[in-house]
VMD Tcl script that draws the C-alpha trace (Angstrom):
set ca {
  {-39.09 21.98 -7.12}
  {-38.41 20.37 -3.71}
  {-36.62 22.53 -1.16}
  {-34.86 21.85 2.13}
  {-36.63 23.04 5.26}
  {-34.77 24.84 8.02}
  {-32.58 22.29 9.81}
  {-33.37 20.86 13.22}
  {-30.49 20.21 15.60}
  {-29.96 18.17 18.74}
  {-26.88 18.11 20.97}
  {-26.21 16.23 24.20}
  {-22.95 16.00 26.13}
  {-21.77 12.60 27.31}
  {-22.13 13.58 30.95}
  {-24.08 16.38 32.67}
  {-21.94 19.43 33.30}
  {-19.27 18.31 30.85}
  {-18.51 20.30 27.70}
  {-19.41 18.43 24.53}
  {-16.59 17.70 22.11}
  {-19.05 17.61 19.21}
  {-19.79 20.81 17.28}
  {-22.53 21.89 14.88}
  {-22.30 24.74 12.36}
  {-25.17 25.79 10.09}
  {-25.25 28.02 7.04}
  {-27.53 28.71 4.09}
  {-28.44 25.18 3.00}
  {-25.37 23.86 4.78}
  {-24.94 21.68 7.88}
  {-21.68 20.51 9.47}
  {-21.10 18.16 12.41}
  {-17.57 17.74 13.75}
  {-16.95 15.00 16.31}
  {-13.82 15.89 18.26}
  {-11.67 12.88 19.13}
  {-11.68 12.42 22.90}
  {-8.11 11.15 23.13}
  {-5.91 11.17 26.23}
  {-4.19 14.52 26.86}
  {-0.81 12.86 26.31}
  {-1.73 12.30 22.66}
  {-2.38 16.02 22.10}
  {0.30 17.35 24.43}
  {1.67 19.81 21.88}
  {-1.51 21.89 21.84}
  {-2.91 24.14 24.55}
  {-6.39 24.11 23.02}
  {-9.22 21.77 23.97}
  {-10.84 19.18 21.75}
  {-14.07 21.17 22.00}
  {-12.29 24.29 20.70}
  {-10.89 22.36 17.75}
  {-14.27 20.87 16.86}
  {-16.07 24.22 17.05}
  {-13.50 26.19 15.06}
  {-13.18 23.51 12.40}
  {-16.96 23.21 12.02}
  {-17.29 26.97 11.51}
  {-14.36 27.17 9.08}
  {-15.76 24.27 7.03}
  {-19.27 25.76 7.06}
  {-17.98 29.12 5.81}
  {-16.22 27.50 2.85}
  {-19.16 25.27 1.96}
  {-21.38 28.30 1.44}
  {-19.52 28.95 -1.83}
  {-21.09 26.32 -4.11}
  {-18.23 26.69 -6.59}
  {-15.89 25.02 -4.10}
  {-15.99 21.19 -4.01}
  {-16.70 19.81 -0.55}
  {-13.31 18.12 -0.26}
  {-11.54 21.36 -1.17}
  {-13.62 23.23 1.39}
  {-12.63 20.72 4.06}
  {-8.96 20.88 3.09}
  {-9.08 24.67 3.35}
  {-10.75 24.48 6.76}
  {-8.18 22.02 8.14}
  {-5.34 24.23 6.90}
  {-6.95 27.37 8.30}
  {-7.45 25.89 11.75}
  {-3.88 24.58 11.85}
  {-2.63 28.05 10.93}
  {-4.68 29.60 13.75}
  {-2.55 27.97 16.43}
  {0.63 26.71 14.79}
  {2.57 29.70 16.13}
  {1.57 29.00 19.74}
  {1.32 25.21 19.73}
  {3.72 22.44 18.69}
  {1.32 20.59 16.41}
  {3.90 17.93 15.64}
  {3.90 16.94 19.31}
  {0.20 16.11 19.27}
  {-2.94 18.15 18.76}
  {-6.72 17.63 18.70}
  {-8.38 15.87 15.79}
  {-11.88 14.95 14.74}
  {-14.27 13.37 12.27}
  {-16.82 15.21 10.17}
  {-20.17 14.76 8.44}
  {-21.69 17.51 6.32}
  {-24.43 18.14 3.77}
  {-25.04 21.01 1.36}
  {-28.01 21.82 -0.84}
  {-26.93 22.82 -4.34}
  {-29.84 23.64 -6.64}
  {-31.96 20.52 -7.07}
  {-29.49 18.21 -5.36}
  {-27.86 17.52 -2.03}
  {-24.13 16.89 -1.71}
  {-22.74 15.10 1.32}
  {-19.35 14.31 2.82}
  {-18.03 12.08 5.58}
  {-14.48 11.77 6.87}
  {-13.99 8.85 9.27}
  {-16.77 7.43 11.44}
  {-19.22 10.31 11.62}
  {-22.26 9.58 9.45}
  {-24.67 10.91 6.87}
  {-28.03 9.13 6.98}
  {-30.23 9.53 3.92}
  {-33.95 8.87 4.20}
  {-35.05 8.31 0.63}
  {-38.43 9.31 -0.77}
  {-39.28 5.62 -1.29}
  {-38.65 4.86 2.40}
  {-35.18 3.32 2.09}
  {-32.70 4.49 4.74}
  {-28.99 4.57 3.91}
  {-25.99 5.27 6.12}
  {-22.81 6.72 4.60}
  {-19.75 6.46 6.82}
  {-16.10 5.38 6.72}
  {-15.09 2.64 9.14}
  {-11.46 2.28 8.11}
  {-10.64 3.45 11.63}
  {-11.98 0.21 13.13}
  {-9.90 -2.02 10.88}
  {-6.77 0.13 11.25}
  {-6.90 0.20 15.05}
  {-7.66 -3.54 15.24}
  {-4.66 -4.32 13.04}
  {-2.38 -1.90 14.85}
  {-3.28 -3.27 18.27}
  {-2.95 -6.89 17.11}
  {0.57 -6.19 15.85}
  {1.60 -5.01 19.31}
  {-0.26 -7.59 21.38}
  {0.63 -10.58 19.20}
  {-2.21 -12.61 20.65}
  {-1.30 -11.88 24.29}
  {-4.20 -11.54 26.72}
  {-4.05 -8.29 28.70}
  {-6.34 -6.48 31.10}
  {-8.79 -3.82 29.94}
  {-6.55 -0.89 30.90}
  {-3.59 -2.22 28.94}
  {-5.76 -3.05 25.95}
  {-7.12 0.51 25.95}
  {-3.58 1.93 26.10}
  {-2.45 -0.23 23.18}
  {-5.51 0.69 21.10}
  {-5.07 4.42 21.73}
  {-1.42 4.13 20.68}
  {-2.46 2.24 17.54}
  {-5.03 4.93 16.75}
  {-2.37 7.62 16.98}
  {0.08 5.60 14.87}
  {-2.41 4.69 12.13}
  {-3.97 8.14 11.74}
  {-3.62 9.81 8.32}
  {-1.12 7.34 6.89}
  {-1.47 4.99 3.90}
  {-3.07 1.75 5.05}
  {-4.49 3.44 8.13}
  {-7.48 5.71 8.50}
  {-8.11 9.37 7.75}
  {-9.57 12.18 9.83}
  {-9.34 15.92 10.37}
  {-6.08 16.79 12.11}
  {-3.38 19.15 10.83}
  {-2.80 17.83 7.30}
  {-5.28 19.20 4.73}
  {-4.42 16.34 2.36}
  {-6.60 14.07 4.52}
  {-9.68 15.76 3.05}
  {-9.07 14.00 -0.27}
  {-9.88 10.71 1.51}
  {-13.40 11.82 2.43}
  {-16.40 9.82 1.21}
  {-18.65 12.07 -0.87}
  {-21.89 11.70 -2.79}
  {-24.78 13.52 -4.41}
  {-28.52 12.79 -4.44}
  {-31.39 14.60 -6.12}
  {-33.84 16.27 -3.76}
  {-36.63 14.60 -5.78}
  {-35.33 11.24 -4.52}
  {-34.88 12.34 -0.92}
  {-37.17 12.77 2.10}
  {-34.53 13.91 4.57}
  {-30.88 13.81 5.62}
  {-29.12 13.62 8.98}
  {-25.53 14.53 9.78}
  {-24.48 12.72 12.95}
  {-21.50 12.30 15.21}
  {-20.69 8.67 16.00}
  {-22.37 9.11 19.37}
  {-25.64 9.63 17.52}
  {-25.34 6.38 15.56}
  {-24.43 4.17 18.52}
  {-28.04 3.08 18.79}
  {-27.86 0.97 15.64}
  {-24.10 0.52 15.33}
  {-23.04 -0.57 18.82}
  {-26.25 -1.25 20.74}
  {-29.74 -2.60 20.14}
  {-31.44 0.72 20.87}
  {-33.02 0.85 17.41}
  {-32.31 -0.16 13.84}
  {-31.26 2.11 11.00}
  {-34.82 2.29 9.67}
  {-36.21 3.42 13.04}
  {-33.39 5.97 13.37}
  {-34.40 7.38 9.99}
  {-38.08 7.40 10.86}
  {-37.57 9.15 14.19}
  {-35.28 11.69 12.58}
  {-37.68 12.46 9.76}
  {-40.44 12.96 12.32}
  {-38.21 15.52 14.02}
  {-37.88 13.37 17.15}
  {-34.12 13.67 17.53}
  {-34.42 13.69 21.33}
  {-36.07 10.24 21.22}
  {-33.07 8.88 19.32}
  {-30.81 10.12 22.11}
  {-33.10 8.76 24.83}
  {-33.04 5.29 23.29}
  {-29.25 5.40 22.96}
  {-28.78 6.39 26.61}
  {-31.17 3.67 27.78}
  {-29.23 1.02 25.86}
  {-25.89 2.34 27.11}
  {-27.08 2.10 30.71}
  {-28.39 -1.43 30.20}
  {-25.29 -2.80 28.47}
  {-22.64 -4.63 30.52}
  {-19.46 -2.67 31.19}
  {-17.36 -5.02 29.10}
  {-19.47 -4.19 26.04}
  {-18.59 -0.50 26.19}
  {-15.49 1.37 25.14}
  {-16.94 4.36 26.96}
  {-20.13 4.52 28.96}
  {-21.66 7.46 27.08}
  {-20.64 9.58 24.12}
  {-21.48 13.09 22.98}
  {-24.38 13.20 20.53}
  {-24.82 15.76 17.74}
  {-27.54 15.48 15.08}
  {-28.66 17.82 12.30}
  {-31.78 16.99 10.29}
  {-32.73 18.51 6.97}
  {-36.19 17.54 5.71}
  {-37.20 17.95 2.07}
  {-40.33 20.06 1.59}
  {-42.54 19.52 -1.44}
  {-45.23 21.76 -2.88}
  {-48.71 20.35 -2.37}
}
mol new
graphics top color blue
foreach p $ca { graphics top sphere $p radius 0.5 }
foreach p [lrange $ca 0 end-1] q [lrange $ca 1 end] { graphics top cylinder $p $q radius 0.2 }
display resetview
């Protein structure tokens, strides 16, 4: 029967000397990536904790719950969100704004692999037949576009004002019907996660990635999805990051929301008996 090899990880902060707001947590046949939302401090003013703290603690809490295969992945995520909120609800005013994040995770369960994505983190499946599939949830893009358009009403504004309006729309559209869903303080958001299951027989490898790790094929021309999958399966996660950074540096400023983003990648490769 196919088995999953020990995972390979890669992490790179957006800027040298800056703490990454992505977090990775690994367990027995379990991998979790949490991408902390780098929002302005004013939007998380009720919490004394950093985005990096939130991402790390949530990743570990989710990982711990995923190790019990009897617990569905969405229930494990709901429990993790609730547990992290409880950790600091007595010292922080979570209703006045607190850190949030997106998540991608995979878990080996017998002869199959289960996966989960909440918001725009990604699971990339490299199938045994060579097909490469991305699983993600881009409701955030549509929700923020709609929310900003409602405020701007077609008015042309400068880049700084547009960014302010989009950040406000993101905060307003988060975890509400018709908006988008992510990890924050409400465990009910976990029910909105995108989940799936694939047999290990049909799989060559899987990658859990923060959205910084998928910029190369989503936002830039660094590489396509197939090349991303091929580099990952070869264990060359650093090359993926190098190509992303090169494309970010070459792109005009107006094409970027932010110059660089944190990158977190976890590869699991399927091993077969020879």
